[in-house]
N, C-alpha and C positions, 0 to 999 in steps of 0.2 A: 450297525452293521444290519437295517431289517430289507426285507426284500419283497413283492409280489409275488402271485403266483406262477408270473413268467420269469421270475429270477432276475427281476430288474430292480434297481438301487430304489429305496425309498429312504426319505429322510435323510439325505447327506451331510445337512447341517445340523444333525441331531444334538449337538454337543453346543450350538448357539445358542437354542431354546432355551428360554427361562424356565424355572422349576413350573411356574404355573402353566405353563404352557402343554407339559408335561403330564400333568394332572388332569389338565383339560382335555387331552388324547386318550387317557387312560379309563375317562369315566365312558367314550363311546366304544369301547371295544372287549372284549372277555376272550378269556382263554379258552384254546380250543386243541386238542391233538395237534400237531406239530408249528404253531404257533397262536396266532390272534383274529378274532373274529371281529367286526365291522359290520354284521350285519345287523340294521336295527332292531326288530323283533326277535332276535338270537341274543342282543346284549340286553334288551328288555325282560328274558326269561333268562339269563345268567347263564346261557351258554347252554340250554337246554330246548331249545324251539330250530332248530337249522334245517332250514328250507330245502335241504341237500342230502342232509343226514349225513353229515360229516366227510364229504368227499370234497374237502375241503381246497386241495389241490386245483378243482375243478370251480373255485369259487371266485368272483372278483372282491369279495368282501375280505378274502385272506390272507392276512400277512406275516411272515415268518423272519428269525434270525439266524443270526450264526450259533447262537444258543440250540437252538434246534434240530441242529444237523446231525448229531448220533439217532435222534427219532428218525428222523428223515431217512438217513441209511436204513434204519432196523424197518421202516416201513416200507422202502422200497424192495429189500430180501425178503420180509414175505409177503411183497406181491409176486413178485418171480417164483418163488417157493409154491407157492398157492394155485399159481398159473400151469406148473409142471405137474403138481400135484392132483391136478382135476384132470389136466391132459391125460393122463395115463391113469384116471378113474374109468372103468367101463360099462359100472352098472347106473346109469344116470341116463335119465333120458336126455337127447339134446338139448332141448329147450332147459333143462335144469340146469348143465354144464354150461350155458352161455350165458347162464343169468348170474352163476356162482363165478366164473373165472373174470378175475381181472382184465377191464379195460388195456389194448395196447395203449392209448392216448394217455390214462392215468400213469402207466408205467413209464412214460416217455416223461410226460410231465413231472413224474417223483424225479425221474434219472435227469433232466435236466435242469432243475433246481439243484437237486443235490453237486450236479459238476459244477454252476455257478456260484453256488457258497462256496465249495472249495477253491476256486478257481479264485476269489475275491478274497479268501484267508489267504493263500500262497501268495498272492500280489504285496502282503502289507510286511513292512519292516519286523525285523523279528522283535523289536522292543514294542511295535505294534500291537504283532502277534501274540507276543507274551502278556501284554495288557490287555487284549482283548478275550485271553483264553482265562485268567484270573478273574474278570467279568463275567465271563460264562458260569466258573464255577459257583461263584456267589449266585447267580439269578438261576442257576440249575438247583441249590439247594433248598431254593424259598419256593421251588415252584410246585403248585399243585394243579389237576385239570378236572372238575368233574364233567363228565358224558351224561348229567341230567339223570345217573341211577338214584334209587330211592334208597335213603340209607336205611338200616334195620337197627333202632335205637338196643342201647343194653338196658337189661333187664332193672328196674328199680330196686334197689334191695330193701328186703322186709325190716320197717323199721322197729315193728313190736311183735318178734317172734314167739315171746310167750304169751300174747293174748289170744284169747280164744273167740271164736265170733260168735 
C-alpha cells in the first residue's frame, strides 16, 4: 500500500513482484521521515543530501505507505499546532513569522495524504486490514530513519589504566 505525494496508489501489483525486483527497487531509495525518497543524489548520500530540506510531501521523489500513517498524522498535528502558535506570537517581525509558519499548501497536502491513506485502509476487508496492520507492526519495529545528523561516538575505554605516561 504505497502512495505518492498526491495520495495516488503506486505499486498496486506489488505482491506479484519477484523478490529480486523488490531488492532492485530498494537499492534506489532511502528512508526519510514519513516515507521513502528516490531522488538520486539523496539516495547516493544515504538520505543526507535532500535538495528540498525534508519537505518530502512536496517532492516528486517521495513515496509513502500505510505504515507511516501515525507519523503523518503526528506531522499534520505539529504543522497545525505550529501555525496557531506562530499566529499568536507577537514579538517577531512579519518576515520572520512568514518564513517560520507552515504553508497552507503543505498543510493541505499532508491532510489529503492522511485522508487518502485512511480511506484506502478503511476500504479493505477486515481480514486484509488485519494482515496490513500486522505487517505495519513488523515494519515499524525494524525502522530507523537517519536525518544525516552526525553521531557522537562513545568514548573508548582506557585499556591500560595503571600505565603512566
